[in-house]
Structures are given as structure tokens and as C-alpha cells.
N, C-alpha and C positions, 0 to 999 in steps of 0.2 A: 610233385611240381604244383599241382592245384592248391595244395595246402600251404606251400610256401608263398605263392601268390596272394592267398587270401591274408596272410600274416603281414605282407608288405603294404597293404591298402590302408592300414591305420583307421582312424575314424572318418576319413574322407567318404564322400558318398560314391562309391564305384560300382558299376554294373557287376552283378555277382556271376552272371551266366558266362561260362567259357566253353566254347565248343571243343569237342574231342581232338579236332585237328590242330587246334591251338596249343593244346597241352603237350603235343609231341614236338612242336617245332620252336627253336629258340627265336627264329625270325618272327614267327608268328606271335610268340610272347611279347616282343618288343611292340609289334603292332597293336596287340590287346591293350598294352599300357597306353599307347599314344591315343587310344580311342576312349580312355577312362574319362568318365563324366565328372567335371569340376563344378560343384555346387558351392560357391563361396559362402553365402548366407548359412547354408547347412553346416559347413566346415566351421563358421564362426561359432555357431551353437555348440557344436561338439567340443571345441577346445575351451571355450569359456566354462563348460561344464566340468572338464578335466582340471582346469586350473583352479576352479572353486572347490572341487572335491579334494584336490591336493592341499589346498590352504586349510580347509575344514578339518583334514584328517590329522593335522598337526605336523605333518612332514615337511611343510614349507611355512616359513613365518614372515610377516611383514617386518620392515626395517624401522620399527619405532622405538627400539630399546635406546636408552639413554646412557648406558654404563660402558659402551664400547669405545674403543680409541676414536677420538674425534677425526684422525686423519683418515679412517676408513669411511667416514660418513659423506654422502652427498645429499644435500638437501635441495629438492627441485619443487618449485611451486608456481602454479598459474593462478593469476588473480581470481579469487573464487566468485562464483555467479550469484547475482540476485535471482531469486526463485519466482520468475515471472510466470512459469508454468510450461514453458517450451523452450528447448534449445534452439538456437538458430546457427547458421553456418559459421558465424563468427566464433561462437563458443566451440564449435567443433574443430576449427582451425587451431585456436590456442591450446586446446586440450591434446589435440594430436601432436603438436610440437612438443608439449611438455612430456607426454608419454613416450615419444620416440627417443628423446634425450635421457629419460629415466631408464629406459630399457637398455639402451646403449651402455650407460654407466654400470647397470647391473651386470651386463656380460663382461664388463671389464674389472669386476670383482668388488665394486663399491657397495656400501650398505646404503642403499638409496631409500630416502623417505619422500613420497609423492602423495601427499594427502589431498582430501577434498572436503569442502564444507560449504556453508551457505550464508551469504550476506542478506540476512532475512528481515531486518527492520527497515523502515523507510515508508515515505509517502505513498508509493504506489499500492501497497497492501492496504493502508488504511483508507485510501480513496476507493479501492475495490470494495472494501468492507462496507463502506457507506452506500455505494452503489447497489451491492448485493444484499445488504442487510444482514450480513454474517460477520462473525469475529474474525478479525485479521489473522489470528493464529490458526484458524481452521483453514482459511484460504491458503495461508503460507504453506502449512503442513501438506495439504493436498498438492500444491505445485511441486514441493520438494519431492514427494513420491513419484510424480510423473517425470520430472527432470532426471531423478536418479535412475529411473528405468531406462531413459533415453542415453544417459551417459554410459551405462553397463553394456550398451550395444555396440560401443565403439572399440571394444577389445582393449580397454584401458587397464593399467596395473595400479589404480589408485588404492591407497591404504584407507579402506573404509573404517578401520578400527579406530581411526583418529577423527572421524566426522563429527562435526557439530554444526549447529546453526546459531548465529548470534542472538536470536530471540530465546534461546535455551536459558532458563534462570541460572543454571549451572555455568553458562558462558557469562552472562552479564553481571552475575555476582562479582566476578573478577574484574569486569570493566569498571564497576562501582568502587571495587578495592583500589584500582589504579587511579581513579578520580581523586579519591581521599589521600592517596599516597603523594600525588602531585600537589594536592592542596596543603598537605603536611609541610611540603617543602617550598611553599610559597609560590607555587606554579599556577595556582587557581584563584580567581577573584571574581567578585561580583560587583557590578556597577551599573548606574543608570546611564544609558547611552542611546544616541539616535541610531536606530537600527534599520536594516533593509527588510520590509515587511511585504510578503507576497499576499495580495488579497484574495487570490484564487485558493491557494494551499493554506491560507491563514496561519502562516508561520514566518519565524525569522530566517533570513539567509545570510550566510557569511559573505563577505566582500567578493571572495573567490567564486560564489554562486550566482553572481549578477554579471550579465554580459555587457559588452562595450555600449549597447543601446539602453542599459538601464533595466533589462528585463529579467525575469527568473530564469535560471538555467533549465528548470524542469517544466514549469507551466507556461513559460513565455509571456506572463502577465507583466504589466509596468510596475516596477517595485515601487513602494511608497516608503517615506521616512517617518518613523514613529519613535518616541522616546520610551524605553522600557528597561527595567532592571533585568540584566542579563549576566550570564556566566561566561568567563573568558579563560583561556589557557595562555600562559605567557611564553608563546612561542618566540617572541622577540628577545627573550633571555638568551636564546641559542643561536641568534643571527650570525654571529662570528663563526661559530662552529658549523653551521649548516652551509655557510658560503665557503669556509676553508676546505671542508672535506669533499666538495664538489670536484676539486682539482685531483684528488685522489681517485675518485670514482671514474674521472675521464681518462686516466691512464690505461693504456693497453686497449682502449675502446671498450672497457667494461660496461659503461654506460653510454648510450648513444649521445653524440655531440649535441643533437637537437634538444634532447631532454635536459642536458646539463645547461645549455644556453638559456632554456625556458625557465628553469629554477633560479639561475643566476639574475635573470631579468625580474623575476617576481620577488626575490629577496631584495633586489634593487639597491645595492650599495653604490652611491655616488658620492663624488667629491665636487663641491661646486661652491657657490657663494651665498651668504645670508645678507641680503641688502635691506636697508631700512629707508623706506620712501616717506619723507615728511609729508603730513596732511595738512591741507588748508581748508578751513570750514568757513562757509559764509557766515555773516554776522548773525548772532542770535542762536547758532547751532552749538550745542555742547556735545563734546565727544567723550565724555567721562574720563578725562585724562589720557585718552588715546590720541597721541601726537604723531605716531609714526606707524607705518604698516610694514611688518616684516615679511619679506618674500625670499624664498630659497629658489635658486636656479642652478642647473647643471651647465648652463652655458653663459657664464658671466661676461664673455666677450661681446654678447649681443646687447649689452646694456645701452649702447649708443643708438640702438634702433628701437627702444621702448616708445610705444605711441599711446598706450593706455594701461590702467590697472584694473584688474578684475578680482572680485572677492566672491567667495562661495555663498550661496543662499543660507548655508547652515552656519556661517561665521558669526561671532559675537557682534562684529560691527554691523553686519546686515540686520540682525534682530534689533540692535540698538536704534538703527535708522527706521526700522519698521514701526517701533513704538511712538515715533514722532511724525511718521508720515503715512497717511492712510493708503496712498497709492503703492507704496513700496510694501506695505503689509498685504495688500491685495495681490501683488505680484508674487510675493513669497508663498501665498497660499495656492496660487495657480501652479507654481513650481512643485509644491508638495502634492497637488492632485494628479501630477503627471500630465497636465493639459498643454504644456509648453515644451518645445523641443530643447535640446541641450544648447542650441545656438541663439535662442531667443532671450536676449539680455535686457537690462534696464539701466538706463543712465542715472547715476546718483547726481542730481543737480546741485545738492548741498555741499558736495566735497570736490576737491582736486588734489592732486599729489604732485611732488617734485621729484624729478630724477636725481638720485644721489651723486651721479657722475658730475653734475653741475647745477646744484638746486638754485642758483641765482641766475645763471645766464640761459636757462632753457624755459620754454613755455610750460605752463602747468599741464599736467596729464589728466585726462578725463577718468573718472572712476565708475565702473560698471559692476552691476551685480550679474554673474554668469552662471548658469546651471552646470556648465561643463567643468567648473572648478570644484574639486572635491574638498568637502569641509574636513575630512579626517586625514588629508594628506599635507603634512607640514604645517603651514600657517593658515591654509585656507584661502591663499591669495596668490595670484600670479602677476608677473610683469608681462604685458602683452606685447609681443614682438612679431607683427604680422608677416615681416619679411623673412623670418627664419623659424616659423612654427605653423604647421598646417591648421591646427585648431584655432590658434590666434588669428590667422589670415581669414578663415571661414567666418569667425565671429566679427571681425573688423569690417568685412565686406557687408555683412548683414545688418550691422548696428551703427555703422558710423556713415555720416553724409560725405565725409572726405575719404575716398576709396584709395588714395595714394599710400604707398608704403616706403619705408625708409631703410634701405639696405645698409647694414653694418659690415657685411661680408659679402665677397663676390668671388667668382671663379677666376677673374682677370687679375694676373699679377700686378698690373698697373693700378689696381684699386678702382677701376670703373665698373659701374653698375648698369650702364646705359642699355645693355642687351638682355638684362634679367627681366623675366615675367613670373609673377606668382612667387610663393615662398621658396627661397633657396635654403636647402636644409643641410647641405654638405659643409665640410671645412672648407677653408679657402683663404682669401686674403682680405685685410681690413680696408674699408673704403675711407673716403676722405672725411666721413663722419666721425671717425675715430681719432681724428687730429694727429697727434705725434705718433700714433700706432699705425697710420695709414700705410698700405702696402705690405705690412708685416704678416706672416702667416697667423691665422686666427688661433690655432692651437697653441701658439707660443706666448700669446699676450694676456691670457686669462689671469695668470697669477700676478703679473705686474699691474693690471688693472685694479684687482682687488686690493692689492697693497697701497696703491695710490690714493684710492677712496678712503682707505682705512687711516692713512696718515693725515689727510686733508680735512676729511669731515667725521671720521669715525662712524661712518654709515655703512661699512662693509666688513666682513670678516670671512675667512676660509672655514668650510664647514663640511663635515661628512654626514650624509643623510641616508637613511634606509626606507625602502617602500614597504617592506614587510611590516604587518600590523597583528596584533594578538588575535588569537583565533577564537571567534565567538562560536560557542557550542550549544547555546540554549534553543530548544525548538519547542513551540507551544502546540505539540501534537501527542498523541497517545502511543503510537507504535514506535517506540524507542526505549533506550535504557533509562529508567527514572534516575533522576539526579538524587544521590544519597544524602540529602541535607534536610534537617528540621528546623523550622523557623519558629523561635521563641521570643515573645515580646520582652521577656527579662534578660535572657542569655544571649540573644542574637542567633545568627546561624550555627547550628550544631551538626557535627557529622554523625550519620547513623553508626551505632556501635557495630563492630565487626561481627559480633555473634547474631545481629539482627539482619545481616545481609544474606541473601539478596533482598532488596526492596522490590517486591514482585508487582507486575501490573495488575491491577484489580479487573475483575470481570464487569464489563459495562455493556451487556447485550442489549439493554434497552435503547443505548445510544445508536447502535448499529441498525437495530430494527426500525427505529424511526428515521434512519437516513440523515442523521444530524451531522453538521459541519462543526469545526472547532475542536477545542481540547476537552474530552469527557473527563479528564482528571480532575478539572477544576470543580466539577459537580459531583465527584464521587466522595461524598461526605464521610462516610464510614472509613474510607482510606486516607483522606487528607487529615482528618482530626486524629491526633496522637498526643503522646506525652514527650516533654523535653527530656532528653537522656541525661542532661545535667541537673536540672532543678526538679524534674518530674511533674512540673506543672503543664497546663494545657499548651499545645503547640500544633503546627501544622506542617505537613510534608511540602517539600517544593513540588510544584506541579509541572514543572518543565521536564522534558526529556532530552537526551544528548543527540546531537548531531550524529547520523550514522557513520560518518567518517571517523569518528572516534573508535567504533568497532573495527573498521577495516584498517586502522593504524596500528593495532597490535595482534590481530588475529593469527598472523603468521608465527608468533612466539607460541601461542597456545597450542598450535599443532604438534609442537615437540614434546608437550606434557599434557595431554588433553584430559586426563582423568585425575589430575592433581586437585583435591578438595580444598587444600589449605592455602595454596598460593597461585597466583596466575601462571607462574613458571618456576621451577626449581633452579638452584644454581647449577646442578649437575646438567640438567637439560640445556640450559642457556649456554654453558661453557663448551658443551660437546656437540650441540646441534646447530647453534646459531653462529653467525648470521646465515641466511639463505644464500645457497651457492648460486643458483639460477633462478631469476624470477622473471616470468613471461606475461605480458598483457598488453593492452593497447596504449598508444602514445597518448590518448585523450586524457590519461590519468597522470600526465607529467607533473602537473602542478598540484592539484588538490590532494589526491591520495598519496602520491609518493612523497610530497613535501611533508605532510602530516605524519606519515609513517616514520620518516627520518627523525622528526622531531621527537615523536613518541619513544622510539627506540633509544635516542640519546638520553632523554629524560628518565625513562624506566631503568635502563641498564646502568645509566650513570649513577643512580641513586641506590639501586638494589645491588648490582654487582659491578662496581666500578673497575676499570683496568688499572693495573699497577705497572710502573717501570722503574728500573733501576737507575738512580742518578747519584754519582759519586759514592757508590757503594751502598746506598740506602734505597729500600723500596719505597717509592712515592706513589700514593694513590691519586688517580687523576680527578681534577675538579669536575663535578657533574656538569656545571655550565660549559665546560670546555671538552665534553665527551667526545672522543673520536670514534664511538661505536657507530656503525652504519648496518642497517638492517638487510641490505641485498648487495652481496658482492658483485653480481653481474646482473644486468637488466637487459632483456630481450623484448623489443617492441614489434609486434607483428602488424602487418597492414590490415585494412578492412577487407571484406568479402563484398564484392558488388555483383548484382544480378543482371542477366540479360534482359533488357527492357524494350519493349515493342511500342512504337508510337504511331498513332494514325496520322499520315502526312496530310490529311484534308483539314483536321481540326486540332492537332496536337494533343489529343486524348490518349492517356496510357491504356494499352489494350490487356484484356485478360487473356490467359492462355487459350481458352476455347474460342477466342475471336480471331485467332491466327491459324491458318492452314500451314502446318508444318510437315506435310507428307514429303516435301523435298526440303530438308533442313537448309540446303544451300540457297534456295529461293523461296523464303516465307512470303505469304500473301495475306492481306486482310480479307477475311471471308466475306465481309459485307459488300466490298468494293472491288476486290481482285487487285488493288494496289499493293505495291511493295512498302512495308512498313519501314519506318526509321528505326534503326537498332542502335542502342547505347548500352553501356554498362553503368549502373548507378547503385547508390546505397539501396540495399533491399528494404522494402517497406510495403505495407499492405495496399497503400494508395497507388503504388506503381505496378502492383500484380507481378512483381519479379522475385518473390520470396521462394525458398526452397526448403522443403521439411526434411531435415537430416535423417530422421528415422525412416521416412519412406525411401529415401535414396539408399540408405544402408540395407534396408530389406530387400531391395532390387538388386543392388551390385555387390553387396558384401562390405563388411567394415574395412577390410584391409585394402580392397580396391579403393574405396573412398578415401582412405588415409593416404594412400600413395598419390591419388589424383590431387588431393588438397595441397601436398607437398610439391608435386611436380609443376603445377601450373604457374607458380610465381616464387620469386625469393621471399623469405619469411618477412622481410621489412616492407615489401611492396604490396600494393592493392592487388588482390586476386579477383580477376574477372571470371566469374563461375560460368561454366559451360557444360551442361549435362553431356552433350554429345562427345566430348573429349575423353571421357572416361573409357570409351571403346579401346583406345590405344593401351591404356593400363590393363584392361580385361584381357587383351590379346597377349600382352607381355607376360601376365601371370599364367595364362593357359599354356604358353610355350614352355616355361620354366617347369610347370606341372608336367607336362608330357615328357620333357627331357628327364626330370627326375626319376620318373617311373621307367623310362628306357635305361637310364644308368643302373637303376636298381636291378632291372632284369638281366643286364649284362653281368653284374656283380654276382647274381644268382647263378647264372650260366657258368661263371668261372669258378663256382664253388665257394664264394665268399673268401678267396685266398688273398685279397688284396691287403697288404700290410700298411701301417701308418706311413703317410707320404712324407719324406725329407727331401725338400727341393734342393738343398746344398749338396747332398749326397747323390741325388738322381742326376743333377746336371754337371757334376764335377768330373767329367770324363776327360781322360788325357787327349792332348791335341792330336797325337798320332792316331788314336782310335777314331776320332771324328774325321780326320783327313783321309782314313782308310774307307770311309763309307762310300758306298756307291749312290747314284743320283736318287734312286728311290729311297734309300735310308736318309740321305741328306733332307730330303722333302719331308719325311715323318719327323725327323729331329728337329727340323726348324718349325714345325707345327707345334711341337711340345714346347720349344722356346718361346714362340709367339704367345701362345696361349698362357703359359705360366708368367710370362713378363706382364701380360694384361692383368692376370690375377693380382700380382704383386702391386702393380700401379693402382689398381682398383682399391685394394686394402688401404693403401696410403690416402687415396683421394676420399674414400667414404669416411674414413676416420677423421680426416681434416674437417669435412663437412659437418659431422657430428660435434666436433669440438667447436667449431665456429658457429654453428647453429643457423646462421643467417642464410647459409647456402645449401640448405637440405634438398632444394630442388636440383642441385648438381648431383647429390649423392644418388637420387633416383635415376637420373639420365646415365650415371656411371654404371649403375647396376644393369640397366638396360643394354649398355654397350658391352659390359662383361657377358651377359646372356648371349648377345650376338657372337662374340668372340668364340664362346664355348661351342655354340651350334654350328659355327662357320669352320671348325676344326674337327670333323667327324673322324678324320684319320689319326688324330693325336693318340697317344698311348692312353691305354684304359686307365692306368693309375693316375695319369695326369688329369684326365677328363673327370674321374671320380674326385680327386682332390680339388680340382677347380669348382665343381659342383658343390662340394661340401662348403667351400669358402663363400660361394654365392649365397647359399641358403642362409648362412650365419649372418652375412652382411645385410641380408634382407629382413633379418628377424626383427629389429626395432620397428622398421616401417610396416611390415606385414607380419605380425606375430602369429597369428593362427595359421595362415599360409605356411609360414616357414616351419612351424611345429609339424604340420602334417607332412611337409616334404622331409623333414628330419626323421619322422617315424618311418617313412618309406625307405630312406636310405640306411638307417640304423634301426631296424626293428628291435624293440625290447631293451633299447639303450637309454631310455629315459627322455626327458622333455629338455628343450633348449633353456626354458625359464623355470628350471627346478632349482631352487635355492640350495637344496641338499647336495646337488651334484650338477652345478650349472656349466653349460657349454661355454668355453672362453671365447671372448671376441678375437677375431683373426688378427695377427700381427704378421709383418713382413718377415720372411725367413732368412734374409741375408744372401739370397741366391741371385739377386739382380746383377752383380758383377759378372756372374758366370753365364748370364742369358744373352750371349752374343751369337749371332749367326755365323755359320761357317763360310757362307758365301753373301756376296752383296751385289746389288744392282749397280753397274758403272755405265754412265753416259758417255759415248764416245763422240767427239767432235773433230772435224778437220778444218782448219783455218777459221774457227769459231762457229762452224755450221754443223748442227747435230747430224750424226750419220746412222747411229743405232745405239741401242741399249743392250748390254751383255751381262751375263751372270758369271761372276768371277769369284775365287776364293777371297776371304778376308785377308787383308795385308799382313804377312808375317811381321813379327816384332823385331827381327834381326837384320832388317834392310837398312843398314847405316851408312854404307859407303856411298860416295858420290855417284849418282846415276843409277844405283841399284834398284830404287824404287821404280823408276821410269822404265828400265829394262824388264823388270819383273812384270809390271802391268801390261807392257806391250806383248810380252809372251803370252800372258793369260788372255788378253783380248783376241790374239790371233787364234787361240785354240777354239773360240766360241764359233758356232756355226753361223750365227748372225752376222758377225764381223767378217767371216770368210766370204759370205755372200755380198755385204755391202762395201767392203773395202777392196774389192778384187781388182779395180781399175787402177791404172797408173797414177791418175791425179789423187787417188785416195789411199795410196799405198803408204801405210803409217811407218814403214821401214825406212822411208826416205826423209822422215821428218828431221829438221834441223833444230827444233826446239820441241819439248814436250812439258806441258804444264799439268801437274796432278792436283786435283782439287778434292777437299774434304776427305783426305785419307784414302782415296781410292774410289770415291763415289762418282768421280767424273775425271776425265782426261781430255786434253785439247792438244792436237798434234798440228804443228806449223810446218806446212810443206811447200817449198818454193814453187811458184807457178811456172809451168813450161813456157 
């Protein structure tokens, strides 16, 4: 017996000493198991070693093969991390979600790919290198090593055989190949352009990397406008396809509605009007043939409320005026220096404009130069309608002596604007300003207004416009993928020959040692100077590097074929592994990363491996510019993790953990003052002292408890307010399961391991006569079996649905807790049912708490292998079809007299053959009168149900109301 017990313990850290008396008593054996020591961190280490040994022995293989049937594949990917040096809880949350879903699909028999790599290029590494005086490659590699160790602590099932970092020459060689492929197909060009320049990071930013206040998304510095030669990708060539396919992604909630809406807004397809405003110049002012100012608007119905015209400081007209007017030139310089706000405009006294709706009958409009008007959007000019645009209103209030606004639209169906204050931004009804259109719905008059102006003055036309602009990828920094172009004065820009790729970054140790800013590639003479691949004359390499979003726009493709030396991805890998089935990451990447990735995938796949479709019996290849390829079938966006933050009520200062007395967690106190601190949950940061080290937390509580805690605290899409104290509930749950598993295993051993595989349909398919013949004790035990197995079947359905939906994984954990309670609350249920229920519980827990489940499985099935053994995997539980059989023999029936409850009795379930009129009522009355409770409560004459003149049966016998005439 002692040897058997030892065999059952598996790698869990159990107490080895067993007193002699325990060895002789089955009851004592159960108690011995109930006091077994559960050390979750030690259990993690033991099972990680077993998984590693199994993988390295070759008896288990990662699912990275590309020649299997595509239908068996499941590609699950979390957005790969930037190697900053330490994982935070946000990382742990997204990777836990990914791992749970991957393990779930593995147990369902899918060939799962769950890779991990590193988004290793970028400004933080370069800035750290300057600050520390070391090569960014060294800093990055050290960080990757630390973060990989942290990742391995979380019991993940990542395929490390596919690992790469984007700073590996073997990776960015293919980034350069893809750049040249796009250039070959006319999707890359170089031109001089006014660009967003960050004076702190000393590099160019794409429009998407500048916030609404005109500041850098990373450094926060005010962005400057500089003219530079830059490389662009023609993402606008795919604008129709990018917009069209968002509707497909939105189907069945495959992509969150919020992300789809954000991308549609950024692509920005609008139908509006292109108006031409005639300009009037003062005598002696020449406009270089510019007689009209074209302006695009998406709200042509507001033309009646135009009160000014504003042009961008970057517009040709503004620069033309600056050449003639020193004051305007000085103003434009102030705008460029960032010393003026977006609402500080300048009136152009030399010009006025006419409204095209009635250029003769209306007063001329003032013309302003306004920083809030973008020079790269449409014509670089806007028609100012203070009554119906918030920015126009703010500008008008700050720059005009006349603060009144003219309302063209109102909420009043009668066309009155008397009650309006401030800008009215909603659709409504046209005011009297609109003349014959007055009182008509504003949404119905836009087209007629455009048509009228077009016929009468030819100053308007219907126009479709797009907000999307080509992607500027040039960066004037070192730590990025070198642009594979050689500049020759004779031949012009030339692509680096394929056999010379990759163009590797040169060593510039002196640059880091001296702590210099700027781009060291420009001064790397030996690297820059080269020969032209076409004429072989002297030439120079391009010293720009690519935006790091280029790397993350295609890395998911490389994971499917990571060791291919000749191509970024083979056709076999592309067609069998792509697209990604489930992609998991933060909603903050909704525009930049996800939009760029969609463009890249369409452009690369559309040109390398285009789709074909049969049309009228002929296979037609899809036009690359109309590519329907999408990289991510399903997108899961998880919420942020916020930390508990303590604030000193006296001064609003964020408190460090050691400044708060938490001896009583329910009543924390500021140590210095004894006051109760304010407690909030906020984004984790060093300044708020609310961060949590995932590694320390895992070391203390174990990876599986941490994983379950992360999932249980909040639905996947919502903010998770992290509270260390709440993991105690998860730990108690795991302990209860652990004790129960050992108890069940001991009972099985005591029974001689004679339990056969459980068949729910067979077990519960007892004839009615047999169940009706049961005595009260047998009925109670039978109903315990039914209740428990029904809970098991419902739990299987619930947890499966949660894993499929992903967003409700918190419900999966609560369902497993409820199932645990159901098992423990039915100690009298049949041993075979309890054993089978415990088996299903452990399997359902396995994706969430893999090491813990493996330990429990080894105890229940010693010597039968692992749950996550690909050679002989345990199958995910499925319902066995027994639910229709899981009906109780008896049911609770509430008895009422004249609508007043008298008692609740236990009666048999209604027979199916009670079809005759009054038969059901007579049968229920007979059963009620047999119950001791009814005999006691219904003994008086006023409650004698046999005197009832009417009987109402409710819910098939769960309730009955007797109507008895009052005496």
C-alpha cells in the first residue's frame, strides 16, 4: 500500500512520511492525501522540466511543419513584445490568454502553432545605447535573454524553434527583400516632402505617430516641419481593398467593432463637395494666376454658414504671400518653431474670398492663415463654419472681432436658431439662411445644393475623398533595417543586388561611447561609400533606416517559415499556415500596426501568391491592388492591467508600498500620518509606485494560480484592476481540487482500480420501472448522481463555449469553481460518477492551469502519460449525449390554497401518460396527500384540498393552486 501511495504522488512535492497506522486504514489514507503539501511553484518547475525533457527527447514535436493538411492547423499569435528588459503584467495577460487558447485547441486535436519572437529594432534601444555607451545590439540581446527567462516561468507552450528577433540579419535580410519587391511593383517611391521631425529623437515621424496636439507619440516633443527626401510606401493604392474588406472582418464579430470603426475613420472615405471660392486681391497684389481657392467639405449643406476661409501655413498660397509680406513670413516662422498654438491665426489683409453659393450677393469673406489646417489634407484650405464645426468655432472666437455665428442648420423643424448656443454639430433642419431649402432636413439637401451651384456658377462638384496618406517609412536613426538602395550620380537610385543582401548595420562603437545623438550611419564612411551595382562607379548607400512598423507588418508571415534562407516565406507555408487564425493584442494598435499589417499582407501575398477564382469556367488571378488577402482571421483585443494606487489625502502624492501600513488590508493607513489613503486603480507606472513584478508574483504563488487569477478578475476585453489579495481565492480553489483528487485516487486504489471507463448514456439509461422501485435512500443517491453529472455536462458546454469565444474566459474559471463545488457537495454520489466528474474537471482546467492539471492527472492515472503529450494527447471533454436522461425521479412541488402558499412537498415526476381531462390534477392531489408535510399543513377543513372546486397545475407539476370555497 505504501508503494502504491508513493506511485500516485507524481512530481508534486508531497510529504513522504506515512505513519504505520495510516498504512492500515483506508479512511486514514484519504486523510493522508487531504493533508498532502501543495507547493505550486515547485510543481511548476517539475512539470516544465518534464515538458522540456519530452520535447528534447524527440517524442513530442512542435507544430511548425508546413506540409500537413491546412485544415488541421491552428495559428494562434500574440503581438510580439519589444525587449525592454522586463515583462509587465500587460505582457503576462496577453500571453496567458494566447497560451490558454493554444492549449485548448491542442486538446481538440489541432496542429497548433504558437510562436514567440522579439520586435527588437527601435528608438528605445538606440537611446539606451547612447545613455549607457554600449551597442544597442548588446543591450537588446541582454534584454531578450532576461525576458525569455521570465516568459518560460509562466508555463507557456510557445514554439521556441521558430524564435527570431527583427534585429537578426537573417530576418531583416527578408525585410529588405520585401522592400525591393514592393519597389519592383511600383509601391515604393522617394520624394522631397515636408515631414514631421522630432527634435528630441532626431528622426522623422509618420502622420500616425503625431498626436492631436502636434507632439511625438514617443518623446512627447513638439513636432517640427522640415523638407527632406523620404521613402514612401503606396498604401493609398490599396485604399479600396482596405476599406472593402473591413466589412468581411466585422462579420460574426471576428474583429471588434471598435477597431473596425477606427480603421474606417483613418482610411476616411467621404463623399462631399469640392467648392471653388473666388479670390479678391487688393490692388497691386499678384496671385500668380491663382484666382480661386479649392476647398473640400463633407458637409456641403453648411455652405450657407461660411464666415471665413482658412489656409494652411504649408500651403502654396501662404508661402506665396510670405514672399511679399514680412509679417506673414515671420508668422509662418513662428508656426514652424512651434511657438504658436493651433488656434493662433493671422488675418491676410491682402485677400478676400467670395462664397460660391452667391458670389455677388454676399459680403466678401476674410481669409486667415490657420495652423489647425493641415497642408497635406486635400487642398490645404477649409471653409470656416463656426456654427457647425468645433475647431472653426474656437478659431473664430479667438481671431475675429465679431463673435456672432451664422446657423445654417438647427434642431427646430421650423428653422429657428434662436435657442442655439455654440456650435451645433448634429444633422437637423435648414434655417432661413438657406433660402428655398429652409426647414428641409439637412441630410436631404446636400446633393441639390451642389447641383445648383454647379449649374449656375460651375464652382462646385460632387467628389469622393480619402483621408489615408502614403506611408512614410524613412527614419534618420541607426537601429533599424537599412534601406537597400545605392545612390549613384550617373544611374540614380539602384537596388542592392539580391546576392548582397542583407545590407548589415556597421559597427559604430565610437558613436555610442561618446554618447552622440543623430544618425551614425551618415558618418560611417567605409560603410556608406560603395560601388554602383549597375555602372560599378563610385556610389553611396542610403543612410536612412526603415520605420520599425515595417518589421511588425510582416513578422507573423515569417513565423510560419522561419528558417527559409531564400525567401521571406514559401508558397507551401503561406497557403497552409496563413492567415493567422487568432491574433491577440492591445486595442492601442488598432490603426498603426494593424492597418500597416493589412496593407503589407495584401501587397506581398497579392504579388507573390495571388488568389485565383473560377469565373465562367476560367481560373482568373486576382489583381494585386484588389487583393482580398487578410492577415488575421480573428482579432482579440485585451484590456489593460491597472494597479492599486495609494494617494496621500493631505497632498495628493502617490505613495510607495513601504509608506502604507497594510497589516489590515481592509483598512490601509498612511504610516506617516495614520490617515486612510485614497485608493484608485490606474495604469501601472514607476511614478505611481503601483507596478507588480510578474516574476516575483509567480515565484510566490505559482504560474498556474497567477494565470487563473489573471483570467478570473475581468473579462478579456475589459480593464483588469490588479489586486494581489484576491489570488487567495484562486489558491484555495486549487488546494481543494488537489485534496479532492488525492482522495478520489485513494478511493480508486481501495477499490482495486476496478473502475471501467465511464459511459454516461449507459449509466443513466435505467428503465423507469427500476427507478420507480427505488426506496427513499436509493432515490437520494440516484439524484445526487444525476445532479452531479448534469453539472459536468453543462460545465463542458460552458467552458468550451468560453474558450471558443475567448472574451469570456473569466466565466470559464467561475464555471470550473462551480463544478468543483458540485463535486465536493455530492460525497454520496457513486464512486464511478465522482471519478468521471473529477477526470472531466481536471481536463477542463488543463489549458488554464497546465502544470497543476498534469499533476492531478498523474495522480488519477499513474503511468498513463501526460495530458499535453502530442504522441498520445488527452482529448478535450465533449458532452456525451446523456443530458436528456438526467431527469430527477422526484420534484419539489409548491402547494397553495386560494393563492397562499401552504407547503412544499416532494412528489414523483409527472408520468407521461396523464392525458385524460382532470387526470393530472387528480394524480398530483393524490401525491401531495401522501407527503407528511402536506398531511400536517393541510389537515384543517379550510385547507382540505379534496374540497377544491378548481385546481391549477403550474410548470408541469412544480406548483399547484387549489381554489376552495370559503365557509
